[in-house]
OpenMM code with the backbone's topology and positions (N, CA, C; nanometers):
from openmm import Vec3, app, unit

residues = "MET HIS LEU VAL ALA ALA ASN THR LEU SER THR VAL GLU ALA LEU SER PRO ALA GLY GLU ARG VAL GLY LYS ILE VAL ASP PHE MET ILE ASP THR GLU ARG GLN ASN VAL VAL TYR GLY VAL LEU ALA VAL GLY GLY VAL LEU GLY VAL GLY ALA LYS MET LEU ALA VAL PRO PRO ALA SER LEU SER TYR ASP SER GLY ARG ARG CYS VAL ASN LEU ALA VAL ASP THR ALA VAL LEU ASP GLU ALA SER GLY ILE ASP ARG SER ASN LEU PRO ASP GLU ALA ASP GLY ASP LEU LEU ALA".split()
positions = [
    Vec3(-0.5771, -0.0189, -3.3210),
    Vec3(-0.6373, -0.0583, -3.1950),
    Vec3(-0.5260, -0.0913, -3.0967),
    Vec3(-0.5435, -0.0481, -2.9719),
    Vec3(-0.4483, -0.0780, -2.8656),
    Vec3(-0.5284, -0.1274, -2.7453),
    Vec3(-0.5184, -0.2542, -2.7142),
    Vec3(-0.5939, -0.3124, -2.6036),
    Vec3(-0.5176, -0.2982, -2.4731),
    Vec3(-0.5905, -0.2637, -2.3665),
    Vec3(-0.5334, -0.2509, -2.2327),
    Vec3(-0.6290, -0.3180, -2.1353),
    Vec3(-0.5762, -0.3970, -2.0444),
    Vec3(-0.6596, -0.4655, -1.9451),
    Vec3(-0.7255, -0.3641, -1.8524),
    Vec3(-0.8522, -0.3868, -1.8209),
    Vec3(-0.9270, -0.2955, -1.7336),
    Vec3(-0.8608, -0.2817, -1.5977),
    Vec3(-0.8052, -0.3903, -1.5426),
    Vec3(-0.7436, -0.3785, -1.4101),
    Vec3(-0.6166, -0.2939, -1.4152),
    Vec3(-0.5519, -0.2841, -1.5305),
    Vec3(-0.4380, -0.1931, -1.5451),
    Vec3(-0.4857, -0.0490, -1.5378),
    Vec3(-0.5935, -0.0201, -1.6066),
    Vec3(-0.6462, 0.1164, -1.6091),
    Vec3(-0.7078, 0.1587, -1.4764),
    Vec3(-0.7606, 0.0626, -1.4015),
    Vec3(-0.8313, 0.0993, -1.2791),
    Vec3(-0.7383, 0.1226, -1.1603),
    Vec3(-0.6098, 0.1323, -1.1857),
    Vec3(-0.5164, 0.1594, -1.0757),
    Vec3(-0.4194, 0.2713, -1.1091),
    Vec3(-0.4438, 0.3434, -1.2168),
    Vec3(-0.3470, 0.4436, -1.2610),
    Vec3(-0.3845, 0.5845, -1.2167),
    Vec3(-0.2819, 0.6686, -1.2103),
    Vec3(-0.3012, 0.8099, -1.1812),
    Vec3(-0.3685, 0.8770, -1.3006),
    Vec3(-0.4470, 0.9793, -1.2727),
    Vec3(-0.5090, 1.0609, -1.3769),
    Vec3(-0.4428, 1.1978, -1.3747),
    Vec3(-0.4034, 1.2447, -1.4920),
    Vec3(-0.3365, 1.3737, -1.5050),
    Vec3(-0.4261, 1.4727, -1.5777),
    Vec3(-0.4221, 1.5980, -1.5340),
    Vec3(-0.4980, 1.7056, -1.5982),
    Vec3(-0.4305, 1.7425, -1.7303),
    Vec3(-0.4962, 1.8254, -1.8123),
    Vec3(-0.4318, 1.8710, -1.9361),
    Vec3(-0.2995, 1.9444, -1.9102),
    Vec3(-0.2832, 2.0006, -1.7903),
    Vec3(-0.1595, 2.0703, -1.7548),
    Vec3(-0.0540, 1.9749, -1.6986),
    Vec3(-0.0873, 1.8453, -1.6908),
    Vec3(0.0082, 1.7466, -1.6398),
    Vec3(0.0068, 1.7284, -1.4893),
    Vec3(-0.0893, 1.7898, -1.4206),
    Vec3(-0.1002, 1.7770, -1.2752),
    Vec3(-0.1704, 1.6467, -1.2382),
    Vec3(-0.1278, 1.5832, -1.1316),
    Vec3(-0.1975, 1.4649, -1.0817),
    Vec3(-0.3255, 1.5107, -1.0137),
    Vec3(-0.4376, 1.4585, -1.0610),
    Vec3(-0.5663, 1.5008, -1.0058),
    Vec3(-0.6391, 1.3907, -0.9315),
    Vec3(-0.5971, 1.2677, -0.9476),
    Vec3(-0.6643, 1.1578, -0.8796),
    Vec3(-0.6273, 1.0252, -0.9414),
    Vec3(-0.7114, 0.9253, -0.9139),
    Vec3(-0.6901, 0.7908, -0.9666),
    Vec3(-0.8193, 0.7347, -1.0223),
    Vec3(-0.8056, 0.6596, -1.1293),
    Vec3(-0.9194, 0.5840, -1.1805),
    Vec3(-0.9349, 0.4636, -1.0886),
    Vec3(-1.0540, 0.4450, -1.0329),
    Vec3(-1.0743, 0.3345, -0.9384),
    Vec3(-1.1678, 0.2268, -0.9923),
    Vec3(-1.2382, 0.2564, -1.1014),
    Vec3(-1.3309, 0.1583, -1.1549),
    Vec3(-1.3802, 0.2025, -1.2915),
    Vec3(-1.4440, 0.1093, -1.3610),
    Vec3(-1.5134, 0.1389, -1.4851),
    Vec3(-1.6517, 0.0777, -1.4760),
    Vec3(-1.7509, 0.1502, -1.5203),
    Vec3(-1.8876, 0.1002, -1.5203),
    Vec3(-1.9224, 0.0602, -1.6633),
    Vec3(-1.9672, -0.0654, -1.6771),
    Vec3(-1.9939, -0.1240, -1.8078),
    Vec3(-2.1417, -0.1583, -1.8199),
    Vec3(-2.1999, -0.1205, -1.9321),
    Vec3(-2.3377, -0.1580, -1.9628),
    Vec3(-2.3311, -0.2949, -2.0295),
    Vec3(-2.3722, -0.3980, -1.9594),
    Vec3(-2.3614, -0.5343, -2.0122),
    Vec3(-2.4645, -0.5630, -2.1210),
    Vec3(-2.5717, -0.4847, -2.1264),
    Vec3(-2.6707, -0.5039, -2.2322),
    Vec3(-2.6213, -0.4468, -2.3645),
    Vec3(-2.5621, -0.3290, -2.3595),
    Vec3(-2.5138, -0.2634, -2.4817),
    Vec3(-2.3662, -0.2932, -2.5083),
    Vec3(-2.3007, -0.3563, -2.4129),
    Vec3(-2.1613, -0.3981, -2.4243),
    Vec3(-2.0668, -0.2812, -2.4506),
    Vec3(-2.0758, -0.1790, -2.3633),
    Vec3(-1.9845, -0.0663, -2.3749),
    Vec3(-1.9512, -0.0082, -2.2369),
    Vec3(-1.8416, 0.0642, -2.2330),
    Vec3(-1.8018, 0.1335, -2.1103),
    Vec3(-1.8823, 0.2625, -2.1025),
    Vec3(-1.9535, 0.2813, -1.9923),
    Vec3(-2.0382, 0.3993, -1.9764),
    Vec3(-1.9575, 0.5144, -1.9152),
    Vec3(-1.8768, 0.4847, -1.8138),
    Vec3(-1.7905, 0.5870, -1.7547),
    Vec3(-1.6820, 0.5237, -1.6686),
    Vec3(-1.5783, 0.6039, -1.6462),
    Vec3(-1.4742, 0.5674, -1.5522),
    Vec3(-1.5013, 0.6393, -1.4222),
    Vec3(-1.4729, 0.5746, -1.3101),
    Vec3(-1.4903, 0.6383, -1.1796),
    Vec3(-1.3547, 0.6937, -1.1378),
    Vec3(-1.3494, 0.8242, -1.1215),
    Vec3(-1.2276, 0.8949, -1.0848),
    Vec3(-1.2379, 0.9406, -0.9398),
    Vec3(-1.1412, 0.9015, -0.8569),
    Vec3(-1.1347, 0.9467, -0.7179),
    Vec3(-1.0450, 1.0698, -0.7134),
    Vec3(-1.0998, 1.1803, -0.6632),
    Vec3(-1.0278, 1.3069, -0.6562),
    Vec3(-1.0201, 1.3512, -0.5106),
    Vec3(-0.9007, 1.3901, -0.4668),
    Vec3(-0.8834, 1.4403, -0.3307),
    Vec3(-0.8811, 1.3290, -0.2285),
    Vec3(-0.8989, 1.3656, -0.1043),
    Vec3(-0.8957, 1.2674, 0.0037),
    Vec3(-0.7532, 1.2337, 0.0421),
    Vec3(-0.7411, 1.1557, 0.1481),
    Vec3(-0.6113, 1.1112, 0.1973),
    Vec3(-0.6132, 0.9597, 0.2041),
    Vec3(-0.5223, 0.8963, 0.1292),
    Vec3(-0.5151, 0.7506, 0.1237),
    Vec3(-0.6503, 0.6879, 0.0877),
    Vec3(-0.7226, 0.7546, -0.0009),
    Vec3(-0.8504, 0.7016, -0.0466),
    Vec3(-0.9689, 0.7352, 0.0421),
    Vec3(-0.9454, 0.7955, 0.1576),
    Vec3(-1.0537, 0.8310, 0.2490),
    Vec3(-1.0965, 0.9748, 0.2221),
    Vec3(-1.2259, 0.9939, 0.2020),
    Vec3(-1.2785, 1.1280, 0.1801),
    Vec3(-1.2669, 1.1771, 0.0371),
    Vec3(-1.2313, 1.0896, -0.0550),
    Vec3(-1.2184, 1.1296, -0.1949),
    Vec3(-1.3560, 1.1514, -0.2574),
    Vec3(-1.3636, 1.2478, -0.3472),
    Vec3(-1.4857, 1.2707, -0.4247),
    Vec3(-1.4773, 1.1811, -0.5473),
    Vec3(-1.5856, 1.1101, -0.5763),
    Vec3(-1.5915, 1.0210, -0.6916),
    Vec3(-1.6646, 1.0907, -0.8053),
    Vec3(-1.6073, 1.0834, -0.9245),
    Vec3(-1.6654, 1.1466, -1.0420),
    Vec3(-1.6878, 1.0430, -1.1516),
    Vec3(-1.7966, 1.0569, -1.2259),
    Vec3(-1.8284, 0.9698, -1.3385),
    Vec3(-1.7784, 1.0372, -1.4663),
    Vec3(-1.6633, 0.9916, -1.5150),
    Vec3(-1.5966, 1.0553, -1.6277),
    Vec3(-1.6248, 0.9779, -1.7575),
    Vec3(-1.6728, 1.0470, -1.8612),
    Vec3(-1.6994, 0.9797, -1.9887),
    Vec3(-1.5706, 0.9211, -2.0475),
    Vec3(-1.5786, 0.8047, -2.1103),
    Vec3(-1.4601, 0.7444, -2.1705),
    Vec3(-1.3910, 0.8361, -2.2725),
    Vec3(-1.4682, 0.9193, -2.3417),
    Vec3(-1.4105, 1.0105, -2.4407),
    Vec3(-1.3181, 1.1141, -2.3773),
    Vec3(-1.3267, 1.1333, -2.2456),
    Vec3(-1.2424, 1.2297, -2.1753),
    Vec3(-1.1141, 1.1669, -2.1218),
    Vec3(-1.0961, 1.0369, -2.1464),
    Vec3(-0.9807, 0.9635, -2.0940),
    Vec3(-0.8959, 0.9071, -2.2077),
    Vec3(-0.7655, 0.9173, -2.1935),
    Vec3(-0.6763, 0.8499, -2.2878),
    Vec3(-0.5595, 0.7916, -2.2093),
    Vec3(-0.5252, 0.6686, -2.2418),
    Vec3(-0.4194, 0.5983, -2.1693),
    Vec3(-0.2841, 0.6289, -2.2323),
    Vec3(-0.1878, 0.6644, -2.1492),
    Vec3(-0.0499, 0.6894, -2.1909),
    Vec3(0.0327, 0.5709, -2.1432),
    Vec3(0.0595, 0.4762, -2.2326),
    Vec3(0.1293, 0.3539, -2.1931),
    Vec3(0.2746, 0.3804, -2.1535),
    Vec3(0.3353, 0.4823, -2.2094),
    Vec3(0.4739, 0.5160, -2.1737),
    Vec3(0.4861, 0.5649, -2.0304),
    Vec3(0.3951, 0.6494, -1.9895),
    Vec3(0.3980, 0.7042, -1.8534),
    Vec3(0.3089, 0.6260, -1.7581),
    Vec3(0.2332, 0.5289, -1.8112),
    Vec3(0.1414, 0.4458, -1.7337),
    Vec3(0.0459, 0.5306, -1.6499),
    Vec3(-0.0249, 0.6186, -1.7200),
    Vec3(-0.1232, 0.7056, -1.6556),
    Vec3(-0.2383, 0.7277, -1.7527),
    Vec3(-0.3433, 0.7902, -1.7029),
    Vec3(-0.4555, 0.8303, -1.7865),
    Vec3(-0.4529, 0.9818, -1.7973),
    Vec3(-0.4563, 1.0314, -1.9194),
    Vec3(-0.4662, 1.1750, -1.9418),
    Vec3(-0.6135, 1.2114, -1.9478),
    Vec3(-0.6491, 1.3083, -1.8678),
    Vec3(-0.7871, 1.3519, -1.8552),
    Vec3(-0.8038, 1.4829, -1.9304),
    Vec3(-0.8968, 1.4887, -2.0233),
    Vec3(-0.9178, 1.6076, -2.1059),
    Vec3(-1.0164, 1.7046, -2.0406),
    Vec3(-1.0056, 1.7205, -1.9087),
    Vec3(-1.0951, 1.8085, -1.8335),
    Vec3(-1.0089, 1.8915, -1.7382),
    Vec3(-1.0300, 2.0216, -1.7358),
    Vec3(-0.9526, 2.1090, -1.6477),
    Vec3(-0.9830, 2.0827, -1.5003),
    Vec3(-0.8859, 2.1086, -1.4159),
    Vec3(-0.9032, 2.0861, -1.2720),
    Vec3(-1.0138, 2.1728, -1.2134),
    Vec3(-1.0356, 2.2909, -1.2679),
    Vec3(-1.1428, 2.3780, -1.2173),
    Vec3(-1.2785, 2.3116, -1.2358),
    Vec3(-1.2962, 2.2427, -1.3473),
    Vec3(-1.4223, 2.1722, -1.3733),
    Vec3(-1.4370, 2.0557, -1.2755),
    Vec3(-1.3275, 1.9844, -1.2490),
    Vec3(-1.3313, 1.8743, -1.1528),
    Vec3(-1.3672, 1.9243, -1.0140),
    Vec3(-1.3095, 2.0374, -0.9750),
    Vec3(-1.3357, 2.0943, -0.8427),
    Vec3(-1.4825, 2.1297, -0.8240),
    Vec3(-1.5466, 2.1761, -0.9304),
    Vec3(-1.6866, 2.2196, -0.9205),
    Vec3(-1.7870, 2.1062, -0.9384),
    Vec3(-1.7427, 1.9925, -0.9898),
    Vec3(-1.8333, 1.8794, -1.0117),
    Vec3(-1.8842, 1.8267, -0.8785),
    Vec3(-2.0104, 1.7850, -0.8758),
    Vec3(-2.0727, 1.7441, -0.7499),
    Vec3(-2.0329, 1.6045, -0.7044),
    Vec3(-1.9895, 1.5206, -0.7929),
    Vec3(-1.9506, 1.3855, -0.7538),
    Vec3(-2.0684, 1.2894, -0.7554),
    Vec3(-2.0376, 1.1611, -0.7348),
    Vec3(-2.1402, 1.0566, -0.7367),
    Vec3(-2.1417, 0.9834, -0.6040),
    Vec3(-2.2515, 0.9173, -0.5789),
    Vec3(-2.2695, 0.8346, -0.4599),
    Vec3(-2.2442, 0.6900, -0.5018),
    Vec3(-2.1397, 0.6269, -0.4486),
    Vec3(-2.1040, 0.4910, -0.4904),
    Vec3(-2.2104, 0.3884, -0.4531),
    Vec3(-2.2967, 0.4211, -0.3597),
    Vec3(-2.4035, 0.3274, -0.3241),
    Vec3(-2.5282, 0.3468, -0.4109),
    Vec3(-2.5301, 0.4519, -0.4907),
    Vec3(-2.6420, 0.4801, -0.5812),
    Vec3(-2.5843, 0.5356, -0.7117),
    Vec3(-2.5227, 0.4486, -0.7899),
    Vec3(-2.4492, 0.4906, -0.9089),
    Vec3(-2.5407, 0.5463, -1.0172),
    Vec3(-2.4936, 0.6500, -1.0865),
    Vec3(-2.5730, 0.7052, -1.1964),
    Vec3(-2.5693, 0.6129, -1.3173),
    Vec3(-2.6659, 0.6297, -1.4080),
    Vec3(-2.6731, 0.5492, -1.5293),
    Vec3(-2.5834, 0.6012, -1.6408),
    Vec3(-2.5325, 0.7225, -1.6234),
    Vec3(-2.4479, 0.7800, -1.7260),
    Vec3(-2.3423, 0.8704, -1.6654),
    Vec3(-2.2445, 0.9064, -1.7470),
    Vec3(-2.1353, 0.9933, -1.7037),
    Vec3(-2.1866, 1.1359, -1.6835),
    Vec3(-2.1091, 1.2132, -1.6097),
    Vec3(-2.1389, 1.3543, -1.5892),
    Vec3(-2.1083, 1.4290, -1.7173),
    Vec3(-2.2084, 1.4859, -1.7819),
    Vec3(-2.1917, 1.5571, -1.9088),
    Vec3(-2.0981, 1.6752, -1.8992),
    Vec3(-2.0835, 1.7343, -1.7810),
    Vec3(-1.9923, 1.8477, -1.7642),
    Vec3(-1.8468, 1.8049, -1.7733),
    Vec3(-1.8200, 1.6739, -1.7628),
    Vec3(-1.6827, 1.6246, -1.7675),
    Vec3(-1.6451, 1.5700, -1.9051),
    Vec3(-1.7290, 1.5984, -2.0037),
    Vec3(-1.7024, 1.5520, -2.1395),
    Vec3(-1.5981, 1.6403, -2.2058),
    Vec3(-1.5050, 1.5767, -2.2728),
    Vec3(-1.3963, 1.6511, -2.3396),
    Vec3(-1.4490, 1.7304, -2.4564),
] * unit.nanometer
topology = app.Topology()
chain = topology.addChain("A")
for resn in residues:
    res = topology.addResidue(resn, chain)
    for name in ("N", "CA", "C"):
        topology.addAtom(name, app.Element.getBySymbol(name[0]), res)
């Protein structure tokens, strides 16, 4: 087991399987009834956080690299580009199944 603080993870760059920077993890959504992380919110694109598309990424698609201080995303950039994104004012109850590793 390797514990990492949520606020550490919610500020790191996300890298594609090819090592490209694709965005940043900006939040994690937690089900307080079942006591588990439902998805990470990944901001993709935009300039200085404005106009970024938000994606609900399943935890199984994310792995933390403590040496490089980033999150490795097990989803190709083409899949991210085609994903529709989420509305932060009307959050989904689950992650986008198309973004599952």
